[in-house]
One Martini backbone bead per residue (centre of mass of N, CA, C, O) as a GRO file, in nm:
protein
  158
    1MET     BB    1  -1.450  -6.886 -10.045
    2SER     BB    2  -1.550  -6.697 -10.263
    3THR     BB    3  -1.830  -6.639 -10.506
    4GLY     BB    4  -1.652  -6.537 -10.697
    5ASN     BB    5  -1.424  -6.512 -10.998
    6GLY     BB    6  -1.176  -6.599 -10.867
    7PRO     BB    7  -0.942  -6.768 -10.773
    8THR     BB    8  -0.886  -7.107 -10.608
    9LEU     BB    9  -0.604  -7.162 -10.620
   10ILE     BB   10  -0.333  -7.217 -10.419
   11PRO     BB   11  -0.045  -7.098 -10.406
   12ASP     BB   12   0.282  -7.149 -10.369
   13GLY     BB   13   0.446  -7.069 -10.044
   14ARG     BB   14   0.710  -7.184 -10.033
   15GLY     BB   15   0.944  -6.973  -9.874
   16LEU     BB   16   0.743  -6.780  -9.764
   17HIS     BB   17   0.701  -6.455  -9.591
   18ILE     BB   18   0.422  -6.354  -9.392
   19VAL     BB   19   0.241  -6.063  -9.290
   20VAL     BB   20  -0.010  -6.011  -9.041
   21VAL     BB   21  -0.215  -5.730  -9.018
   22ALA     BB   22  -0.429  -5.657  -8.726
   23ALA     BB   23  -0.695  -5.534  -8.602
   24GLN     BB   24  -0.884  -5.507  -8.284
   25TRP     BB   25  -1.145  -5.432  -8.383
   26HIS     BB   26  -1.392  -5.650  -8.389
   27THR     BB   27  -1.305  -5.937  -8.275
   28ASP     BB   28  -1.477  -6.148  -8.428
   29ILE     BB   29  -1.412  -6.058  -8.711
   30MET     BB   30  -1.106  -6.063  -8.686
   31ASP     BB   31  -1.067  -6.366  -8.620
   32ALA     BB   32  -1.179  -6.462  -8.878
   33LEU     BB   33  -0.988  -6.332  -9.076
   34ILE     BB   34  -0.738  -6.447  -8.971
   35ALA     BB   35  -0.813  -6.746  -8.997
   36GLY     BB   36  -0.837  -6.732  -9.307
   37ALA     BB   37  -0.546  -6.642  -9.370
   38VAL     BB   38  -0.406  -6.876  -9.230
   39ARG     BB   39  -0.523  -7.102  -9.383
   40THR     BB   40  -0.405  -7.014  -9.656
   41LEU     BB   41  -0.109  -7.011  -9.579
   42ASP     BB   42  -0.086  -7.304  -9.484
   43SER     BB   43  -0.188  -7.429  -9.762
   44SER     BB   44   0.075  -7.289  -9.920
   45GLY     BB   45   0.346  -7.310  -9.708
   46ALA     BB   46   0.364  -7.064  -9.562
   47THR     BB   47   0.497  -6.824  -9.359
   48TYR     BB   48   0.416  -6.657  -9.043
   49SER     BB   49   0.308  -6.347  -8.900
   50LEU     BB   50   0.155  -6.166  -8.607
   51VAL     BB   51   0.010  -5.829  -8.605
   52ARG     BB   52  -0.115  -5.585  -8.375
   53VAL     BB   53  -0.348  -5.324  -8.401
   54PRO     BB   54  -0.571  -5.113  -8.305
   55GLY     BB   55  -0.642  -5.012  -8.605
   56THR     BB   56  -0.692  -4.929  -8.938
   57PHE     BB   57  -0.519  -4.661  -8.928
   58GLU     BB   58  -0.243  -4.843  -8.845
   59LEU     BB   59  -0.176  -5.020  -9.090
   60PRO     BB   60   0.034  -4.853  -9.265
   61VAL     BB   61   0.271  -4.819  -9.057
   62ALA     BB   62   0.312  -5.117  -9.010
   63ALA     BB   63   0.372  -5.194  -9.308
   64GLN     BB   64   0.607  -5.002  -9.350
   65ARG     BB   65   0.794  -5.119  -9.133
   66ILE     BB   66   0.797  -5.409  -9.240
   67ALA     BB   67   0.901  -5.345  -9.535
   68THR     BB   68   1.174  -5.155  -9.406
   69ASN     BB   69   1.338  -5.332  -9.156
   70GLY     BB   70   1.519  -5.574  -9.315
   71ALA     BB   71   1.340  -5.798  -9.303
   72HIS     BB   72   1.208  -6.077  -9.425
   73VAL     BB   73   0.949  -6.006  -9.678
   74ASP     BB   74   0.702  -6.095  -9.919
   75GLY     BB   75   0.440  -6.005  -9.752
   76ILE     BB   76   0.115  -5.845  -9.677
   77VAL     BB   77  -0.161  -5.879  -9.456
   78THR     BB   78  -0.450  -5.673  -9.426
   79LEU     BB   79  -0.673  -5.619  -9.133
   80GLY     BB   80  -1.015  -5.482  -9.124
   81THR     BB   81  -1.271  -5.272  -8.955
   82VAL     BB   82  -1.534  -5.052  -9.084
   83ILE     BB   83  -1.802  -4.867  -8.940
   84ARG     BB   84  -2.050  -4.705  -9.003
   85GLY     BB   85  -2.176  -4.392  -8.917
   86GLY     BB   86  -2.264  -4.038  -8.822
   87THR     BB   87  -1.979  -3.977  -8.932
   88PRO     BB   88  -1.682  -3.904  -9.117
   89HIS     BB   89  -1.489  -4.117  -9.009
   90PHE     BB   90  -1.521  -4.349  -9.218
   91GLU     BB   91  -1.387  -4.194  -9.464
   92TYR     BB   92  -1.108  -4.138  -9.329
   93VAL     BB   93  -1.017  -4.415  -9.265
   94CYS     BB   94  -1.046  -4.552  -9.543
   95GLN     BB   95  -0.873  -4.361  -9.706
   96ALA     BB   96  -0.620  -4.395  -9.539
   97ALA     BB   97  -0.590  -4.701  -9.569
   98ALA     BB   98  -0.581  -4.723  -9.882
   99LEU     BB   99  -0.354  -4.515  -9.950
  100GLY     BB  100  -0.136  -4.633  -9.738
  101LEU     BB  101  -0.114  -4.909  -9.865
  102THR     BB  102  -0.048  -4.837 -10.148
  103ASN     BB  103   0.205  -4.684 -10.086
  104VAL     BB  104   0.360  -4.932  -9.966
  105SER     BB  105   0.359  -5.113 -10.216
  106THR     BB  106   0.479  -4.893 -10.430
  107SER     BB  107   0.740  -4.806 -10.254
  108THR     BB  108   0.857  -5.106 -10.192
  109GLY     BB  109   0.739  -5.389 -10.351
  110VAL     BB  110   0.542  -5.497 -10.130
  111PRO     BB  111   0.283  -5.694 -10.110
  112VAL     BB  112  -0.057  -5.589 -10.043
  113GLY     BB  113  -0.330  -5.695  -9.864
  114PHE     BB  114  -0.674  -5.605  -9.886
  115GLY     BB  115  -0.863  -5.667  -9.565
  116VAL     BB  116  -1.084  -5.423  -9.558
  117LEU     BB  117  -1.369  -5.354  -9.401
  118THR     BB  118  -1.656  -5.158  -9.553
  119CYS     BB  119  -1.937  -5.098  -9.351
  120ASP     BB  120  -2.262  -5.032  -9.240
  121ASP     BB  121  -2.253  -5.301  -9.068
  122VAL     BB  122  -2.198  -5.591  -8.874
  123GLU     BB  123  -2.347  -5.783  -9.058
  124GLN     BB  124  -2.175  -5.740  -9.310
  125ALA     BB  125  -1.905  -5.817  -9.183
  126ALA     BB  126  -1.975  -6.103  -9.100
  127ALA     BB  127  -2.028  -6.204  -9.398
  128ARG     BB  128  -1.705  -6.125  -9.468
  129ALA     BB  129  -1.643  -6.347  -9.203
  130SER     BB  130  -1.650  -6.629  -9.248
  131THR     BB  131  -1.616  -6.967  -9.096
  132ASP     BB  132  -1.669  -7.085  -9.342
  133PRO     BB  133  -1.478  -7.246  -9.582
  134HIS     BB  134  -1.713  -7.149  -9.822
  135GLY     BB  135  -1.726  -6.875  -9.746
  136ASP     BB  136  -1.698  -6.527  -9.702
  137ASN     BB  137  -1.348  -6.430  -9.685
  138LYS     BB  138  -1.130  -6.168  -9.682
  139GLY     BB  139  -0.872  -6.306  -9.570
  140VAL     BB  140  -0.843  -6.506  -9.781
  141GLU     BB  141  -0.819  -6.305 -10.020
  142ALA     BB  142  -0.577  -6.152  -9.935
  143ALA     BB  143  -0.377  -6.382  -9.908
  144HIS     BB  144  -0.415  -6.472 -10.208
  145ALA     BB  145  -0.319  -6.201 -10.334
  146VAL     BB  146  -0.036  -6.199 -10.231
  147LEU     BB  147   0.050  -6.479 -10.361
  148GLU     BB  148  -0.018  -6.403 -10.651
  149THR     BB  149   0.175  -6.158 -10.666
  150ILE     BB  150   0.442  -6.290 -10.612
  151VAL     BB  151   0.419  -6.487 -10.853
  152ALA     BB  152   0.393  -6.278 -11.078
  153LEU     BB  153   0.669  -6.110 -10.991
  154ARG     BB  154   0.907  -6.319 -11.030
  155ALA     BB  155   0.989  -6.252 -11.333
  156PHE     BB  156   1.083  -5.937 -11.217
  157THR     BB  157   1.315  -6.056 -11.054
  158SER     BB  158   1.670  -6.037 -10.956
   0.00000   0.00000   0.00000
């Protein structure tokens, strides 16, 4: 888990179904983020499904469909990696993903964990997708955030 100041206990996820939606670009980094998210969900006792989409830009439409398709889903973990380049592409993709995923969570009420890396280079992304169980892995953090949000909102669910 991250060396930040966030919670470290994994919430009880028994009885929850989480969908992990992950981009395909930057395979090694994405595989590490997915492994971190899956490790966290396994530790919580939640069940999960994995859906792969081409890139980070496609995460919001996939999350929207999953959240509204009528199948039972308690939360969605979204994972992607965008590396800054020499064009404005980085800003457009990052903004579209952030706003799109925020809209999915607020319009559907389904918690969405934001595990999208927005980095200047591949080295920064790799550092945020550590395969060390005690290292910094944003897949772990996104899965943890979804579980925590579900637990926090239970008191307000009828």
